[in-house]
N, C-alpha and C positions, 0 to 999 in steps of 0.2 A: 640278193644283189641290190634291191631297192634301198637297203639300209647302209650300203657302202657309200662313203663320202670321201673324196680326195680333194684336198685344198678347199673344202667347203662345198664342192660341186657333187651332185648325185652322179652315179656312174654313167648314166646315159649321156648327160651333158658333157661330162669329162671326155668320154670316148669321141663324141662328135668334134669337140675342139681339137683333140689329139689327131684325129683323122685329117682335119683341115691343115694342121701344121705339117703332117707327114706328106700330104699332097703338095703343099707349097715347097717343101724340101726336095721332093722328087722332081718337080719342075723347075727348081732353083728360082722360085719367085717369092720366097719368104721376105717380108718387108725388111729393109735395112734399118740401121739405127736402133734406137731404144725400143721401138715397138716390136720388131721381130725378135730381138735378143731377149727382152723381158718375157715375151710370150713363150718362147722356146724354153727358157730356163725355168720359168715357174711351172709349166705343165709337166715337163719331163723330169724336173727336179722333184716335184711332188710325187710323180710315179715311182721313181727310183727310191725315194725316201720311204714310201709305203711298202715297196718290195723288201727293202732292208729291214724294216721294222716287223715283218712277219716271217722272215727266214730264221728258223730256230737257232742254228749255231751263230749266225751273223748277229742277230739281235741280242743274243746273250753274251757273247764273248768279244765281238769285234766292233761294237759301237752302233750296230743297226744301220739306219738310214744314212747317217753321215758318211760312213766309209763306202757304202754302195754308190752314193751320189758322186763322191770324189773320184773313185776309181772307175766308175761308169763313165764319167765325163772324160777322164784321161784316155779310156779305151776308145771312145768315139773319135778322138783326135788321132790317136796312134794308129788305129786300123782304118782311118778315113771312112767312117760309117755315115758321115753326113757331108754335104757339099762344102767345099772350101769357103764359099761365101758366107755360109751360116756359121762355120767355125770361126772365121776371122771376125765376123760381126760380134759374136759373143765375147771373143777375146778383147776386142776394142771396148765393148761395153763394160767389161770387168776392169780393164786397166786404164785406157785413155779417157773414157767417159766417166770414170771414177765411181762406179757402183760399189766397189769394195770399200772405198773411203766413206761414201755416203752411209753404207750399212754400219761400219765400225764406229763412225762418229755418233750415230744414234745409240749404239750399244754402250759406248764409253760414257757419253754424257748422261743418258737416261739412267744407266745403272748406278753411276756415282751420285747423281743428284737424288736418286730414289733411295739411297742408303741411309741408315741411321748415322748421324754425324759423329756421335761418341764412338761408335764401332769403327768408323773410318779412321779416326785419329789414333785409336788404340792399336788397330791392326797394322797401320802403316809403319809404326815405330818398330814393330817386331819382324817386318817382312824381309828386310835386307839380309839378316842372318840366315834366313831360309834359302835365299838365292845363293849366298856364299856356300852354304852347306851342300846344296844341290850340285853346284859347279865343282866343288872340291872332290866330292865322292865320285862323280862321273869321270873326272880327269884322272884321278888316282887309279880307278878300276881299269880304265881303258889302257893306261900305261902298263899296268901289271899284266893284263891279258895280251896286250900287244907284244910284250916280251916273250910270253909263252908261245905265241904263234910266229915268232921270228921277226917281228917288226920292232924297231927301236921305240923307246918311250917318247922321244921327240916327235917322230913321224906319226905315231898313233894319236898323240895329243893334238898335233898341229893339223893333220889332215882328216881326222875323224872326230875327236872330242870337241875341239874349239868350234868348227863350223856347225856341228849339231846344236851346241849350246849358244850359238851366236845370234839368234833372233831372226832366222829366215834368210832370204836371198838379198833383197834390196838393202835392208838395214843390217845384214849380217855377213853373208858369204862374200858379197861384192866388196865392201870396205875392208874386210879381213884379207882378201886377196891383194888389195892395195898395200896393206901393212906388210904382207909377206914379200911383195914385189920390192918395196923399199929396203927391207932387211936382207933379202936373199939375192936381189938382182935378177930374179926370174920374172918373165912377163906375167902380168896378172891373169891373162887369158889362160895360160898354161896351168897356173895354180888353181884357177876357178874350175877348170875341168875336173880337178881332183876333189874339190870341195862339194860340188853340186850333188853327186850321188849320195854323199853322206847326209846332206841336208834333206834330200827327198826321202831317202829310206828312213832317216831318223824321224821325220814327220809322220811317215806311215806307222812306225812302231809307237809313236806317241799317241796317235789316234786309237790304236788297238789297246794300249795301256789304259787310255781313258775309259773305254768300255769295261775292261777288266777291273779297274779300281771301283767303278760304280757297282759292279757285281760283288766285289769284296765288301763294300760298305753295306750291301744288303744282307750279306752273310754274317758280318761282324759289325753290328750297328754302333758299338762303342767307339769304333775307329772313325766314324763319319758324323759330320754335322748336317748332312743332307742339304748341302749348299751353304751352310754357315761356316766361316773360317775360324772365328774366335771361340774358344771354349770358355764359357763364363756363366755363372749363375746370376750375374747382375742383369736384371730385366732391362735396364737402360741400355745394355749393349746388344740386345737381341733385335733382329730385324723386325721392323714394323710392317705387318701385312696390311697395307692400305687397300681399300676397295676403290681403286682408281676408276673414276667415271668422267667422261668428257662433258664439259659444260655446253659444248656445241661443237660444230665442225671446226671452228677456229682453234680449238684446243690442240688438234693435231698440227695445224699450221704453226702454232707457237712452238711446239716441239721440234718441228723441222727447222725453224729459224734459229732457235737456241742451240741445237746440236751442230748445225752447220756453221754458226757463228763461232763456236768454240773451236771447230776445226780450222777456221780461218785465223783465229787468234793463235793457235798452235803453229800454223804456217808462218805467221808474221814473226813470232818470237824466234822460230827456227832460223828464218832468213837473217834476222838481226844478229843472232848469236853466231851464225856461220861467218859473218863478216869479221868476227873476232878470231876466226880460225877454229871454232869448236863446232863439230858436226854432230848434232843430236836430232833424232827423227821427230817429225811433226807430232806424231802420236804421243811421244813422251811429254812434250810441252803441253799438249792438249790435256793429258791426264793430270799433270801438275796444276794447270790453271783451273780445271774443273774441281779438283780436290780442294784447292785453296778457297775458291768461291764457296764451295759447300761447307767447309770448316768455319768460314767467317760468317756464313748465313747471309750473304749479300743478295742472292736472288730470292724473291718472294716465293713462299711455299706453293702458291698456285702454279707458278711457272715451273717449279721443280716437278710438280705432279704432272703437268702437261708434257714435260720432256720424258718423264718415266712412262707415261701413257703411250707416247710415240715409240719409245723403245720396245714396249710390249707388242705393239702393232707390227713393227718391223721384224722382231724376233719370231713372232708366230707365223707371219705370212711369207717372209722372204728368205728364211734360213735355208730351206731345201734348194731354192733357186741359186742362192749364193754358193752352196756346197757343189752343185753341178758346175757352176762357173769356175770355181776354184780348180776342179778337176780338169776342165777344158783349158783354162788359161795359165795355170801355175804348176800343174803336175805333169811331169814328163815321164810317161810310162817306159819309154826306151831307156832312160837313165836308170830307172829303178830295176828294170830287167837286167841290164848290164852289170849292175852292182851286186847281183845275187850270187857271189861266190861265198862258200861256207864261212871262210875266215872273216870276210868283210861284214857279212850279215851278223855274225856273232859279236864282233866288236861294236857295231852300231847298237845292237841290242844291249850290250853291256853299258854303253854310255847312257842310254835312256833308263835302264834299270838303276844305274848309279844315281841319276838325277832324282828318280822317285825315292830311293832309299835316303839319300842325303836330305832332301826337302822334308820328308816325313819325320825323320829323327829330330832334326833341328826344330821343325814346326811343333812337334810335341813338347820339346823343351821350353819353347817360348809361349806355349799356351794355345796352339792352333790344333784343330782336328787333323790327324795325320793324313787322311785321304784327301781332304781339301788342300792341305799344304803340298802334298805330292802332286796334285793336279795342277795347281797354280804356279808354285815356285819350282816345281820339277818338270812336268810335262810341257808347260807353257814356256819354259826355257829351251826345251829340246825340240819343239815343233818348228814349223815354218812361219814364224812371226804371226802377224795378224790373221792371216788365212788359217794357219794351224790352230790358233786360239779358238776360233769359232768351231772348227772341226772337233777339237779335243773336248771342249765344253759341251758340245752337242752329244758326242759319244758318251761322255760322263754324266749327261743329263743334269748339268749344273751351269746353265748359261748365266745365272746371276753372279757368278764369280768373274765375269768379264773384266771389271776394273783391275783386279789383282793379276789376271792373265796378261793384260796389256802392260802392267808394270813390269812383269817378267820379260815380255817380248821386247819392249822398247828400252826401259832403263837397264834391265838385265842385259839386253843385247849390247848396249853402249858399254857396260862394264866388261863384257867379253872382248870387245874391240880393244879396250885399254889393256886388258890382260894379255891379249895376243901381242900387243906392242912390246910388252915386257918379256914374255916367254920365248918368242921367236928368236931374238938375239941370244938368249941363254942356251937354247937347245940346238941352234944351228950356227 
């Protein structure tokens, strides 16, 4: 027991802190705001993560700690196992207080600025065909199997295929429901109630597939780049394993400032473009701006390293907390349970499987490792946007693929919205 460490704490210290939190929850006196939410999410996120990582079947086939944190968090809310004040505080911390944005801005900025510039340029050119292949195979398969189960091709594509591949809720299902409302004259709330279970269940399958693909890569190493997307013998295109070290405490401060500044820049561009009538998510503009800056070599290497260092810190220390928060704030256990009819589950499974197959096949053709292509251009199109990206990459043990995952969720999600605008009038 003395050798067990959870989130860096020895087991005795961890238990003492956990007991304090439980006592506060029992008396409903856990501090509100960031203090209480952060403490709760970090301690119990770390605990659930450790449990998931030692459960034999779960750690091998279901993604380990990631899926336990997410569904554990959803269960806490669904069965009301914690006081409403604690649940509401954690939800506000994740959503209104912007912890998710803060986390993802660190991952996007740090992972892109920490990449090999030549690799970034070469991979980006080939990435769009992978997304198109993923979407095409997913929608074709769900249309075929939908017909087999007595559902029209249009319904299976519109209500199952498109929402799953649409980039999550806020940037996917919600705007897609508005597209449907304009085309069909049906209130968007009615349509959204049909889309949400598909998004939630598709996200769950994507996390499971992330763990399975990691397992497949271990069994068949030739299919996997172990976190590298591009297949190449060119040493200049291989990731540089830098030994990042802080020059001082201010190194982390620089990372915080740069990552949040790029998020602000993405928000600014998104707002300006929205005035011209084009709605594209902040994350998409953030990715584009960071990638352009990286490709042009505008930021000094020291600042790039500081931002990558901050990304490493955030990823190592806060990922489990974020997973628990995602489960509590973004995952509705009730909707997932209600969607579990055999036909619906099979069709959702078919969409996610099609996304994996399409991305892997096209990825191999354009020179990507099939498993990395399937994870990024496949699963990260089929999951629940930014929250799903973190969960899938954690389950697949490939967090370094976050830049490409975000391209799928944000730019790929925008592509699906445009596609829905074209397909809905055709099918209905």
